[in-house]
C-alpha positions as a Markdown table, in Angstrom:
| # | Residue | x | y | z |
|---|---|---|---|---|
| 1 | Met | 26.5 | -96.6 | -97.9 |
| 2 | Lys | 27.6 | -98.1 | -94.6 |
| 3 | Glu | 28.9 | -94.7 | -93.5 |
| 4 | Arg | 25.6 | -93.0 | -94.4 |
| 5 | Ile | 23.7 | -95.5 | -92.3 |
| 6 | Lys | 26.0 | -95.1 | -89.3 |
| 7 | Thr | 25.7 | -91.3 | -89.6 |
| 8 | Thr | 21.9 | -91.5 | -89.7 |
| 9 | Ala | 21.8 | -93.8 | -86.7 |
| 10 | Leu | 24.1 | -91.6 | -84.7 |
| 11 | Ile | 21.9 | -88.5 | -85.5 |
| 12 | Met | 18.8 | -90.4 | -84.4 |
| 13 | Leu | 20.5 | -91.5 | -81.1 |
| 14 | Val | 21.6 | -87.9 | -80.4 |
| 15 | Ala | 18.1 | -86.7 | -81.1 |
| 16 | Leu | 16.5 | -89.3 | -78.8 |
| 17 | Ser | 19.0 | -88.4 | -76.1 |
| 18 | Leu | 18.2 | -84.7 | -76.4 |
| 19 | Leu | 14.4 | -85.5 | -76.3 |
| 20 | Gln | 14.9 | -87.6 | -73.2 |
| 21 | Ser | 16.9 | -84.9 | -71.5 |
| 22 | Tyr | 14.2 | -82.4 | -72.4 |
| 23 | Leu | 11.4 | -84.6 | -71.0 |
| 24 | Leu | 13.3 | -85.2 | -67.8 |
| 25 | Ala | 14.1 | -81.6 | -67.3 |
| 26 | Tyr | 10.5 | -80.4 | -67.7 |
| 27 | Ser | 8.8 | -83.5 | -66.0 |
| 28 | Met | 6.2 | -84.1 | -68.5 |
| 29 | Pro | 3.1 | -85.9 | -67.1 |
| 30 | Gly | 2.8 | -89.6 | -67.5 |
| 31 | Leu | 6.5 | -90.3 | -67.2 |
| 32 | Gly | 8.3 | -91.6 | -64.1 |
| 33 | Ala | 7.3 | -93.9 | -61.3 |
| 34 | Thr | 3.8 | -93.6 | -59.9 |
| 35 | Ile | 4.8 | -93.9 | -56.2 |
| 36 | Arg | 2.5 | -92.2 | -53.7 |
| 37 | Ser | 3.6 | -91.0 | -50.3 |
| 38 | Asp | 1.8 | -89.8 | -47.2 |
| 39 | Gln | 2.0 | -86.3 | -48.5 |
| 40 | Asp | -0.3 | -87.3 | -51.4 |
| 41 | Tyr | -3.3 | -87.7 | -49.0 |
| 42 | Val | -6.2 | -85.6 | -50.1 |
| 43 | Asn | -7.6 | -84.2 | -46.8 |
| 44 | Ala | -11.1 | -85.4 | -46.3 |
| 45 | Glu | -13.9 | -83.1 | -45.3 |
| 46 | Pro | -13.5 | -81.6 | -41.8 |
| 47 | Met | -15.6 | -83.4 | -39.2 |
| 48 | Gly | -15.4 | -82.8 | -35.5 |
| 49 | Pro | -13.2 | -80.1 | -33.9 |
| 50 | Ala | -9.5 | -80.8 | -33.1 |
| 51 | Ala | -8.2 | -81.1 | -29.5 |
| 52 | Ser | -4.8 | -80.8 | -27.8 |
| 53 | Val | -3.1 | -83.2 | -25.4 |
| 54 | Glu | -3.5 | -80.6 | -22.7 |
| 55 | Ser | -7.3 | -80.7 | -23.1 |
| 56 | Val | -7.6 | -84.4 | -22.4 |
| 57 | Ile | -5.4 | -84.4 | -19.2 |
| 58 | Phe | -7.3 | -83.7 | -16.0 |
| 59 | Pro | -8.1 | -85.4 | -12.7 |
| 60 | Glu | -11.1 | -87.7 | -12.5 |
| 61 | Glu | -12.1 | -86.0 | -9.2 |
| 62 | Leu | -11.0 | -83.7 | -6.4 |
| 63 | Ile | -11.4 | -84.9 | -2.9 |
| 64 | Ile | -11.5 | -82.1 | -0.3 |
| 65 | His | -10.5 | -83.0 | 3.3 |
| 66 | Leu | -12.1 | -80.6 | 5.7 |
| 67 | Gly | -10.6 | -82.0 | 9.0 |
| 68 | Glu | -12.4 | -83.8 | 11.8 |
| 69 | Asn | -12.9 | -86.7 | 9.3 |
| 70 | Lys | -15.2 | -84.7 | 7.0 |
| 71 | His | -14.8 | -84.8 | 3.3 |
| 72 | Thr | -16.5 | -83.9 | 0.0 |
| 73 | Val | -15.9 | -84.7 | -3.7 |
| 74 | Ile | -15.9 | -82.3 | -6.6 |
| 75 | Tyr | -16.3 | -83.5 | -10.2 |
| 76 | Pro | -15.0 | -82.1 | -13.5 |
| 77 | Gly | -17.1 | -79.5 | -15.3 |
| 78 | Thr | -18.4 | -77.9 | -12.1 |
| 79 | Gln | -17.6 | -74.3 | -11.2 |
| 80 | Phe | -15.7 | -75.1 | -8.0 |
| 81 | Tyr | -13.6 | -77.8 | -9.8 |
| 82 | Glu | -12.5 | -75.3 | -12.5 |
| 83 | Met | -11.8 | -72.6 | -9.9 |
| 84 | Ile | -9.6 | -74.9 | -7.8 |
| 85 | Leu | -7.7 | -76.6 | -10.6 |
| 86 | Asn | -7.3 | -73.8 | -13.1 |
| 87 | Gln | -7.0 | -70.8 | -10.7 |
| 88 | Arg | -5.4 | -72.3 | -7.6 |
| 89 | Ile | -3.2 | -75.3 | -8.7 |
| 90 | Gln | -2.2 | -75.1 | -12.4 |
| 91 | Gly | -0.2 | -72.0 | -12.0 |
| 92 | Arg | 1.9 | -73.3 | -9.1 |
| 93 | Glu | 5.3 | -74.8 | -9.4 |
| 94 | Phe | 6.3 | -78.2 | -8.0 |
| 95 | Lys | 10.1 | -78.8 | -7.6 |
| 96 | Gly | 12.6 | -80.6 | -5.4 |
| 97 | Phe | 11.1 | -84.1 | -5.3 |
| 98 | Gln | 12.2 | -86.4 | -2.5 |
| 99 | Arg | 11.5 | -90.2 | -2.9 |
| 100 | Ser | 10.2 | -92.2 | 0.1 |
| 101 | Pro | 8.3 | -95.5 | 0.7 |
| 102 | Val | 4.5 | -95.0 | 0.7 |
| 103 | Asn | 4.3 | -95.6 | 4.4 |
| 104 | Val | 6.4 | -92.6 | 5.2 |
| 105 | Leu | 3.3 | -91.1 | 6.9 |
| 106 | Asp | 0.1 | -92.5 | 8.5 |
| 107 | Trp | -2.2 | -91.5 | 5.6 |
| 108 | Glu | -5.3 | -92.6 | 7.4 |
| 109 | Glu | -4.4 | -90.0 | 10.2 |
| 110 | Val | -3.7 | -87.3 | 7.6 |
| 111 | Arg | -7.0 | -88.0 | 5.9 |
| 112 | Lys | -9.0 | -87.6 | 9.1 |
| 113 | Glu | -7.2 | -84.7 | 10.8 |
| 114 | Asp | -5.4 | -82.5 | 8.2 |
| 115 | Ile | -7.2 | -80.2 | 5.8 |
| 116 | Gly | -6.2 | -80.5 | 2.2 |
| 117 | Ile | -7.0 | -81.8 | -1.3 |
| 118 | Glu | -6.4 | -84.9 | -3.4 |
| 119 | Leu | -6.3 | -85.0 | -7.2 |
| 120 | Arg | -7.1 | -88.5 | -8.4 |
| 121 | Phe | -6.2 | -90.1 | -11.8 |
| 122 | Asp | -7.7 | -93.5 | -12.3 |
| 123 | Asn | -4.9 | -96.0 | -13.2 |
| 124 | Gly | -2.3 | -93.2 | -13.0 |
| 125 | Ile | -0.8 | -91.0 | -15.6 |
| 126 | Pro | 2.8 | -90.7 | -16.8 |
| 127 | Val | 4.6 | -87.6 | -15.4 |
| 128 | Glu | 5.5 | -86.6 | -18.9 |
| 129 | Leu | 1.8 | -86.2 | -19.6 |
| 130 | Leu | 1.1 | -84.7 | -16.1 |
| 131 | Gln | 3.5 | -81.9 | -17.1 |
| 132 | Lys | 0.8 | -80.8 | -19.6 |
| 133 | Leu | -1.4 | -80.0 | -16.6 |
| 134 | Leu | 1.1 | -78.9 | -13.9 |
| 135 | Lys | 4.5 | -77.2 | -13.7 |
| 136 | Leu | 6.8 | -80.0 | -12.6 |
| 137 | Glu | 10.6 | -80.2 | -12.3 |
| 138 | Gly | 12.2 | -83.4 | -11.0 |
| 139 | Asp | 15.0 | -85.9 | -11.6 |
| 140 | Leu | 14.8 | -88.8 | -14.1 |
| 141 | Leu | 13.6 | -91.2 | -11.5 |
| 142 | Phe | 10.5 | -89.0 | -10.9 |
| 143 | Leu | 10.0 | -88.0 | -14.6 |
| 144 | Asn | 9.8 | -91.7 | -15.5 |
| 145 | Glu | 7.0 | -92.4 | -12.9 |
| 146 | Thr | 3.3 | -92.9 | -13.3 |
| 147 | Ile | 1.2 | -90.9 | -10.7 |
| 148 | Asp | -2.3 | -91.7 | -9.6 |
| 149 | Arg | -2.8 | -89.2 | -6.8 |
| 150 | Ile | -1.5 | -85.8 | -5.7 |
| 151 | Trp | -2.2 | -84.9 | -2.1 |
| 152 | Ile | -1.7 | -81.4 | -0.8 |
| 153 | Phe | -2.4 | -80.7 | 2.9 |
| 154 | Lys | -1.6 | -78.5 | 5.9 |
| 155 | Thr | -0.3 | -80.4 | 8.9 |
| 156 | Ser | -2.4 | -79.9 | 12.0 |
| 157 | Gly | -1.0 | -77.5 | 14.6 |
| 158 | Thr | 1.6 | -76.0 | 12.2 |
| 159 | Glu | 1.7 | -73.7 | 9.2 |
| 160 | Glu | 3.5 | -76.3 | 7.1 |
| 161 | Val | 2.0 | -77.3 | 3.7 |
| 162 | Arg | 3.2 | -80.6 | 2.3 |
| 163 | Thr | 2.6 | -82.0 | -1.3 |
| 164 | Phe | 3.0 | -85.7 | -2.2 |
| 165 | Phe | 2.8 | -87.5 | -5.5 |
| 166 | Phe | 1.8 | -91.2 | -5.3 |
| 167 | Ser | 3.2 | -93.8 | -7.7 |
| 168 | Ala | 0.5 | -95.8 | -9.4 |
| 169 | Asp | 2.1 | -99.1 | -8.2 |
| 170 | Gly | 1.4 | -98.1 | -4.6 |
| 171 | Gln | 5.0 | -98.4 | -3.5 |
| 172 | Met | 6.5 | -94.9 | -3.5 |
| 173 | Val | 5.7 | -91.3 | -2.8 |
| 174 | Tyr | 7.5 | -88.2 | -4.0 |
| 175 | Glu | 7.3 | -85.1 | -1.9 |
| 176 | Ser | 7.7 | -81.7 | -3.6 |
| 177 | Val | 9.7 | -79.9 | -0.9 |
| 178 | Arg | 9.8 | -76.7 | -3.0 |
| 179 | Ala | 6.1 | -76.4 | -4.0 |
| 180 | Asp | 4.8 | -73.0 | -4.7 |
| 181 | Leu | 1.8 | -73.3 | -2.2 |
| 182 | Thr | 0.8 | -71.5 | 0.9 |
| 183 | Val | -1.5 | -72.1 | 3.9 |
| 184 | Arg | -4.0 | -69.7 | 2.3 |
| 185 | Asp | -4.1 | -71.9 | -0.8 |
| 186 | Val | -5.1 | -74.9 | 1.2 |
| 187 | Gln | -7.6 | -72.9 | 3.2 |
| 188 | Asp | -9.2 | -71.8 | 0.0 |
| 189 | Tyr | -9.6 | -75.4 | -1.2 |
| 190 | Val | -11.3 | -76.2 | 2.1 |
| 191 | Gly | -13.5 | -73.1 | 1.8 |
| 192 | Phe | -14.8 | -74.2 | -1.6 |
| 193 | Gly | -15.7 | -77.6 | -0.1 |
| 194 | Gln | -17.4 | -76.5 | 3.1 |
| 195 | Phe | -20.9 | -76.1 | 1.5 |
| 196 | Gln | -20.7 | -79.0 | -0.8 |
| 197 | Pro | -22.4 | -82.4 | 0.0 |
| 198 | Ala | -20.7 | -84.3 | 2.8 |
| 199 | Tyr | -19.1 | -87.6 | 2.0 |
| 200 | Thr | -18.1 | -90.5 | 4.2 |
| 201 | Met | -15.3 | -92.9 | 3.3 |
| 202 | Thr | -15.7 | -96.7 | 3.3 |
| 203 | Thr | -13.0 | -98.9 | 4.7 |
| 204 | Asp | -11.6 | -99.6 | 1.2 |
| 205 | Gly | -11.4 | -95.9 | 0.2 |
| 206 | Leu | -14.7 | -95.2 | -1.6 |
| 207 | Tyr | -16.6 | -92.0 | -0.9 |
| 208 | Ile | -20.3 | -92.1 | -0.3 |
| 209 | Pro | -22.4 | -88.9 | 0.0 |
| 210 | Asp | -24.4 | -88.7 | 3.2 |
| 211 | Glu | -27.5 | -87.4 | 1.4 |
| 212 | Pro | -28.8 | -87.6 | -2.2 |
| 213 | Ile | -26.9 | -85.5 | -4.7 |
| 214 | Gln | -28.5 | -83.5 | -7.5 |
| 215 | Ser | -28.0 | -84.5 | -11.1 |
| 216 | Thr | -29.8 | -83.9 | -14.4 |
| 217 | Asp | -31.5 | -86.1 | -16.9 |
| 218 | Met | -30.9 | -84.6 | -20.4 |
| 219 | Val | -32.1 | -85.2 | -24.0 |
| 220 | Phe | -29.9 | -84.0 | -26.8 |
| 221 | Pro | -30.5 | -83.9 | -30.5 |
| 222 | Tyr | -27.8 | -85.6 | -32.6 |
| 223 | Glu | -26.5 | -86.2 | -36.1 |
| 224 | Val | -24.4 | -89.1 | -37.4 |
| 225 | Tyr | -21.3 | -88.9 | -39.6 |
| 226 | Ser | -21.8 | -91.0 | -42.7 |
| 227 | Pro | -19.7 | -94.2 | -43.1 |
| 228 | Asp | -18.6 | -92.9 | -46.6 |
| 229 | Leu | -17.1 | -89.8 | -44.8 |
| 230 | Met | -15.1 | -92.0 | -42.4 |
| 231 | Gln | -14.0 | -94.2 | -45.4 |
| 232 | Arg | -12.6 | -91.2 | -47.2 |
| 233 | Ser | -10.9 | -90.0 | -44.0 |
| 234 | Leu | -9.3 | -93.3 | -43.1 |
| 235 | Phe | -8.2 | -95.0 | -46.4 |
| 236 | Phe | -5.1 | -94.0 | -48.3 |
| 237 | Asp | -7.0 | -94.3 | -51.6 |
| 238 | Pro | -10.7 | -94.6 | -51.2 |
| 239 | Ser | -11.2 | -95.5 | -54.9 |
| 240 | Thr | -9.4 | -98.8 | -54.3 |
| 241 | Thr | -11.7 | -100.0 | -51.5 |
| 242 | Arg | -14.6 | -102.3 | -51.8 |
| 243 | Ala | -17.7 | -102.5 | -49.6 |
| 244 | Phe | -19.8 | -105.5 | -48.6 |
| 245 | Glu | -22.0 | -106.7 | -45.7 |
| 246 | Asp | -21.3 | -109.5 | -43.4 |
| 247 | Arg | -23.8 | -112.0 | -41.9 |
| 248 | Ser | -24.6 | -109.7 | -39.0 |
| 249 | Gly | -25.5 | -106.9 | -41.4 |
| 250 | Ser | -22.5 | -104.8 | -40.6 |
| 251 | Gln | -21.0 | -102.8 | -43.5 |
| 252 | Ile | -17.3 | -103.5 | -44.2 |
| 253 | Phe | -14.9 | -101.4 | -46.2 |
| 254 | Thr | -11.5 | -102.9 | -47.1 |
| 255 | Asp | -8.6 | -102.2 | -49.5 |
| 256 | Gly | -7.2 | -105.6 | -49.0 |
| 257 | Lys | -5.1 | -104.5 | -46.0 |
| 258 | Met | -7.0 | -102.1 | -43.8 |
| 259 | Gly | -10.5 | -102.7 | -42.7 |
| 260 | Leu | -13.4 | -100.5 | -41.5 |
| 261 | Gln | -16.4 | -102.1 | -40.0 |
| 262 | Val | -19.6 | -100.0 | -39.5 |
| 263 | Glu | -22.0 | -101.3 | -36.9 |
| 264 | Gln | -25.0 | -100.3 | -34.8 |
| 265 | Asn | -27.0 | -99.0 | -37.7 |
| 266 | Gly | -24.2 | -96.8 | -38.9 |
| 267 | Met | -23.4 | -95.2 | -35.5 |
| 268 | Trp | -20.2 | -97.1 | -34.5 |
| 269 | Ile | -17.0 | -97.9 | -36.4 |
| 270 | Ser | -14.1 | -100.3 | -35.8 |
| 271 | Tyr | -10.9 | -99.6 | -37.9 |
| 272 | Thr | -7.9 | -101.9 | -38.2 |
| 273 | Asp | -4.5 | -101.6 | -39.9 |
| 274 | Pro | -2.8 | -104.9 | -39.2 |
| 275 | Ala | 0.2 | -104.1 | -41.3 |
| 276 | Ala | 1.4 | -101.3 | -39.0 |
| 277 | Pro | 4.8 | -102.0 | -37.3 |
| 278 | Gln | 4.9 | -104.3 | -34.3 |
| 279 | Ser | 7.2 | -103.8 | -31.4 |
| 280 | Met | 7.4 | -104.5 | -27.7 |
| 281 | Glu | 8.9 | -101.0 | -27.1 |
| 282 | Asn | 6.1 | -98.5 | -26.7 |
| 283 | Leu | 6.1 | -95.3 | -24.7 |
| 284 | Leu | 2.6 | -94.5 | -23.4 |
| 285 | Ser | 3.1 | -90.8 | -23.5 |
| 286 | Asp | 4.3 | -90.9 | -27.2 |
| 287 | Asn | 1.3 | -93.0 | -28.1 |
| 288 | Val | -1.1 | -90.6 | -26.4 |
| 289 | Tyr | 0.3 | -87.8 | -28.6 |
| 290 | Ala | -0.1 | -90.0 | -31.7 |
| 291 | Ser | -3.6 | -90.9 | -30.7 |
| 292 | Val | -4.7 | -87.3 | -30.2 |
| 293 | Asp | -3.3 | -86.4 | -33.6 |
| 294 | Phe | -5.0 | -89.4 | -35.3 |
| 295 | Val | -8.4 | -88.5 | -33.8 |
| 296 | Asn | -7.9 | -84.9 | -34.9 |
| 297 | Gln | -7.4 | -86.0 | -38.5 |
| 298 | His | -10.0 | -88.8 | -38.5 |
| 299 | Gly | -13.3 | -87.8 | -37.0 |
| 300 | Gly | -12.4 | -85.1 | -34.4 |
| 301 | Trp | -13.8 | -84.8 | -30.9 |
| 302 | Asp | -17.4 | -84.6 | -30.0 |
| 303 | Gly | -17.3 | -82.6 | -26.8 |
| 304 | Val | -14.9 | -83.0 | -23.8 |
| 305 | His | -12.9 | -86.2 | -23.4 |
| 306 | Arg | -10.4 | -87.3 | -20.7 |
| 307 | Phe | -7.5 | -89.6 | -21.3 |
| 308 | Val | -7.8 | -92.8 | -19.3 |
| 309 | Asn | -4.6 | -94.8 | -18.7 |
| 310 | Pro | -5.1 | -98.4 | -19.9 |
| 311 | Met | -4.6 | -101.3 | -17.5 |
| 312 | Pro | -1.0 | -102.3 | -16.9 |
| 313 | Glu | -1.1 | -105.3 | -19.2 |
| 314 | Gly | -1.7 | -102.8 | -22.1 |
| 315 | Ala | 2.1 | -102.2 | -22.2 |
| 316 | Gly | 1.5 | -98.7 | -23.4 |
| 317 | Thr | -0.3 | -99.7 | -26.6 |
| 318 | His | -4.0 | -99.3 | -25.6 |
| 319 | Ile | -5.4 | -95.8 | -25.3 |
| 320 | Arg | -8.9 | -94.8 | -24.2 |
| 321 | Phe | -10.6 | -91.4 | -24.1 |
| 322 | Lys | -13.7 | -91.1 | -22.0 |
| 323 | Gln | -16.5 | -88.7 | -23.0 |
| 324 | Tyr | -18.0 | -86.2 | -20.7 |
| 325 | Val | -21.4 | -84.5 | -21.0 |
| 326 | Glu | -21.3 | -81.5 | -18.8 |
| 327 | Gln | -19.8 | -82.6 | -15.5 |
| 328 | Tyr | -20.3 | -86.4 | -15.7 |
| 329 | Pro | -18.6 | -89.1 | -17.7 |
| 330 | Val | -20.7 | -91.4 | -20.0 |
| 331 | Ile | -20.6 | -95.1 | -19.3 |
| 332 | Glu | -21.6 | -97.7 | -21.8 |
| 333 | Thr | -25.1 | -99.0 | -21.9 |
| 334 | Pro | -24.9 | -102.5 | -23.6 |
| 335 | Pro | -25.7 | -103.2 | -26.3 |
| 336 | Phe | -25.6 | -99.5 | -27.3 |
| 337 | Arg | -22.0 | -98.4 | -27.6 |
| 338 | Tyr | -21.3 | -94.7 | -27.0 |
| 339 | Gly | -19.2 | -92.5 | -24.7 |
| 340 | Tyr | -15.6 | -93.4 | -25.5 |
| 341 | Met | -12.9 | -93.8 | -28.1 |
| 342 | Arg | -10.5 | -96.7 | -28.1 |
| 343 | Leu | -7.2 | -96.9 | -30.0 |
| 344 | Arg | -4.3 | -99.3 | -30.1 |
| 345 | Val | -1.0 | -97.7 | -31.1 |
| 346 | Gln | 2.3 | -99.4 | -32.0 |
| 347 | Gln | 5.3 | -97.0 | -32.0 |
| 348 | Gly | 3.1 | -94.0 | -32.8 |
| 349 | Val | 1.2 | -95.8 | -35.5 |
| 350 | Val | -2.5 | -96.5 | -34.9 |
| 351 | Thr | -3.4 | -100.1 | -35.6 |
| 352 | Glu | -7.0 | -100.1 | -34.2 |
| 353 | Tyr | -9.5 | -97.3 | -33.8 |
| 354 | Ala | -13.1 | -97.7 | -32.4 |
| 355 | Arg | -15.5 | -94.8 | -31.9 |
| 356 | Ser | -19.1 | -93.5 | -32.2 |
| 357 | Leu | -20.2 | -91.6 | -35.3 |
| 358 | Ile | -22.7 | -89.6 | -33.3 |
| 359 | Thr | -22.2 | -85.9 | -32.8 |
| 360 | Leu | -24.4 | -84.1 | -30.2 |
| 361 | Gly | -26.2 | -80.9 | -30.8 |
| 362 | Ala | -25.0 | -77.7 | -29.1 |
| 363 | Gln | -27.9 | -77.6 | -26.6 |
| 364 | Ser | -30.2 | -80.1 | -25.0 |
| 365 | Glu | -33.8 | -80.2 | -25.9 |
| 366 | Ser | -35.0 | -81.1 | -22.4 |
| 367 | Arg | -33.6 | -81.2 | -18.9 |
| 368 | Thr | -35.1 | -82.8 | -15.7 |
| 369 | Val | -33.6 | -82.5 | -12.2 |
| 370 | Arg | -32.9 | -86.0 | -10.8 |
| 371 | Tyr | -31.4 | -87.0 | -7.5 |
| 372 | Leu | -28.8 | -89.8 | -7.1 |
| 373 | Pro | -29.3 | -91.8 | -3.9 |
| 374 | Gly | -26.9 | -91.2 | -0.9 |
| 375 | Gly | -26.5 | -92.4 | 2.6 |
| 376 | Glu | -27.9 | -95.8 | 3.6 |
| 377 | Ala | -29.7 | -96.4 | 0.3 |
| 378 | Leu | -26.4 | -96.2 | -1.6 |
| 379 | Lys | -24.4 | -98.2 | 1.0 |
| 380 | Glu | -27.0 | -101.0 | 0.8 |
| 381 | Ser | -26.9 | -101.1 | -3.0 |
| 382 | Leu | -23.1 | -101.2 | -2.9 |
| 383 | Leu | -23.1 | -103.9 | -0.3 |
| 384 | Ala | -25.5 | -106.0 | -2.4 |
| 385 | Tyr | -23.5 | -105.6 | -5.6 |
| 386 | Pro | -22.4 | -109.1 | -6.7 |
| 387 | Arg | -18.8 | -108.0 | -7.5 |
| 388 | Arg | -18.3 | -105.8 | -4.4 |
| 389 | Gly | -14.9 | -107.1 | -3.7 |
| 390 | Glu | -13.7 | -106.0 | -7.2 |
| 391 | Val | -14.9 | -102.4 | -6.9 |
| 392 | Thr | -12.0 | -99.8 | -7.1 |
| 393 | Ala | -14.0 | -96.7 | -7.6 |
| 394 | Met | -17.6 | -95.3 | -7.4 |
| 395 | Phe | -18.8 | -92.2 | -9.2 |
| 396 | Pro | -21.8 | -90.4 | -10.6 |
| 397 | Ala | -22.2 | -91.0 | -14.4 |
| 398 | Leu | -24.6 | -90.8 | -17.3 |
| 399 | Gln | -25.9 | -93.7 | -19.4 |
| 400 | Ala | -26.8 | -92.9 | -23.0 |
| 401 | Ala | -29.7 | -94.4 | -24.9 |
| 402 | Pro | -31.4 | -93.4 | -28.2 |
| 403 | Val | -34.9 | -92.0 | -27.8 |
| 404 | Asp | -35.6 | -92.0 | -31.5 |
| 405 | Glu | -33.5 | -91.5 | -34.7 |
| 406 | Lys | -32.6 | -88.0 | -33.8 |
| 407 | Leu | -32.6 | -87.8 | -29.9 |
| 408 | Leu | -30.3 | -89.3 | -27.3 |
| 409 | Arg | -31.2 | -89.4 | -23.6 |
| 410 | Phe | -28.5 | -89.2 | -20.8 |
| 411 | Ser | -29.8 | -90.7 | -17.6 |
| 412 | Pro | -27.8 | -90.2 | -14.3 |
| 413 | Val | -26.6 | -93.3 | -12.4 |
| 414 | Trp | -24.1 | -94.3 | -9.8 |
| 415 | Ala | -21.4 | -96.3 | -11.6 |
| 416 | Val | -18.6 | -98.5 | -10.3 |
| 417 | Arg | -15.2 | -99.4 | -11.8 |
| 418 | Leu | -13.8 | -102.9 | -11.3 |
| 419 | Leu | -10.3 | -104.3 | -11.0 |
| 420 | Asp | -10.3 | -105.3 | -14.7 |
| 421 | Gly | -11.1 | -101.7 | -15.7 |
| 422 | Thr | -14.8 | -102.3 | -16.7 |
| 423 | Glu | -17.4 | -99.9 | -15.6 |
| 424 | Glu | -21.0 | -100.9 | -14.7 |
| 425 | Lys | -24.1 | -99.2 | -13.4 |
| 426 | Leu | -24.7 | -99.7 | -9.7 |
| 427 | Met | -27.9 | -97.7 | -9.1 |
| 428 | Asp | -30.3 | -95.5 | -11.0 |
| 429 | Ala | -31.3 | -92.0 | -9.9 |
| 430 | Tyr | -34.6 | -91.5 | -8.1 |
| 431 | Pro | -37.6 | -90.8 | -10.3 |
| 432 | Gly | -38.0 | -87.2 | -11.5 |
| 433 | Ser | -40.7 | -86.5 | -9.0 |
| 434 | Tyr | -38.5 | -87.2 | -6.0 |
| 435 | Glu | -37.5 | -84.4 | -3.7 |
| 436 | Pro | -35.0 | -84.9 | -0.9 |
| 437 | Ser | -36.2 | -83.9 | 2.6 |
| 438 | Arg | -33.2 | -81.9 | 3.5 |
| 439 | Gln | -33.2 | -78.1 | 3.1 |
| 440 | Asn | -31.4 | -77.7 | -0.2 |
| 441 | Gly | -32.2 | -74.1 | -0.5 |
| 442 | Gln | -30.1 | -73.3 | 2.6 |
| 443 | Ala | -27.1 | -75.3 | 1.2 |
| 444 | Asp | -27.4 | -73.6 | -2.2 |
| 445 | Ser | -27.5 | -70.2 | -0.6 |
| 446 | Ala | -24.4 | -70.9 | 1.5 |
| 447 | Ser | -22.6 | -72.3 | -1.5 |
| 448 | Gly | -23.4 | -69.1 | -3.4 |
| 449 | Glu | -22.0 | -67.0 | -0.5 |
| 450 | Ala | -18.8 | -69.0 | -0.6 |
| 451 | Leu | -18.4 | -68.4 | -4.3 |
| 452 | Glu | -18.9 | -64.7 | -4.0 |
| 453 | Ala | -16.4 | -64.6 | -1.1 |
| 454 | Ser | -13.8 | -66.4 | -3.3 |
| 455 | Arg | -14.1 | -63.6 | -5.9 |
């Protein structure tokens, strides 16, 4: 009897073993650990278009030095800007960098007397990212630098062209002694600038147009991404999140770790992931790549954006992308938030993400010519500005404000940037009925002739 029981038990064990082997071999559903990985993400609905790192790296402005202390400024999105940068500079090679103290030349003398061009990057840009814009070859010392200006000029009385890259800390310059540039290139830059508005430089390096400059007041239709769409895009498993409202009326989604706050009547979000890795070692260039990829996957890009280097205390973790509408950047109009994306990145992992959910229509509904003040009117406004001593840059910009639930107005203004990186309105444009007294038609005609000649 005992032997029969042992035999039956053995048969059952063998049968169970065979059954288990069969189930493991064919991976029947419902068995095994329910561990999920990043690859288990279900891609959310596509939102805005994707962008590349190359598309967010470009100078804030081009300053053309015409000689005899005459200058002009050309802004992104304009025809001459694109022709100079894309057709005359990007295809050139810059090699053989020699390092020198910044006072190797009298730059004030160069600015006044020598024809040339400056490419300016506010707060500087790492050379590794600058290589996405220009063909650069240098040693490790140069490749680890952050550059805030590139100055190309022809020395007076000679046929020599010199090219200098300025470190953002203001201490060193790097001369490319084997730059693929000719005197004709520099003369072309100057030719493009001859019929542009004339600018005068202040003692602290700001450029002020001698006359009013033309801009445009625009009204665009817009739509808004739904908070639910962003929730599905940002959370690992949206089914585990819960939603509630705080005392201010903001809608908050959370899964117990990550949080998504929807503000400004559903038009602005702030996302946080506090459990992401923390480390003091952060490479700004790596974090920019990670930021572009993250935005591509979670919301996309509404129009053109430019990477803006954070302030030095950001330690490579704070990333900002400034939005452009046609040729001008958008500055914030408190309390309405719009015109930028802000991220915080730790070792390539995004821990904070703030952006607008507004997406503009393809074409404006209305456009009105407006003129931004120049000359004495602008100088007086700058002089009277309460924080004049903190101003590091002045530039034409747009302020955005909702007209109604479906329209957004962009009004031209003069803006200033301060030492702490904040940007504020300095001066509004003249009313739409204003017409400058100078002969704009002659200037426009001359500019057209210069464009035809360049072709």
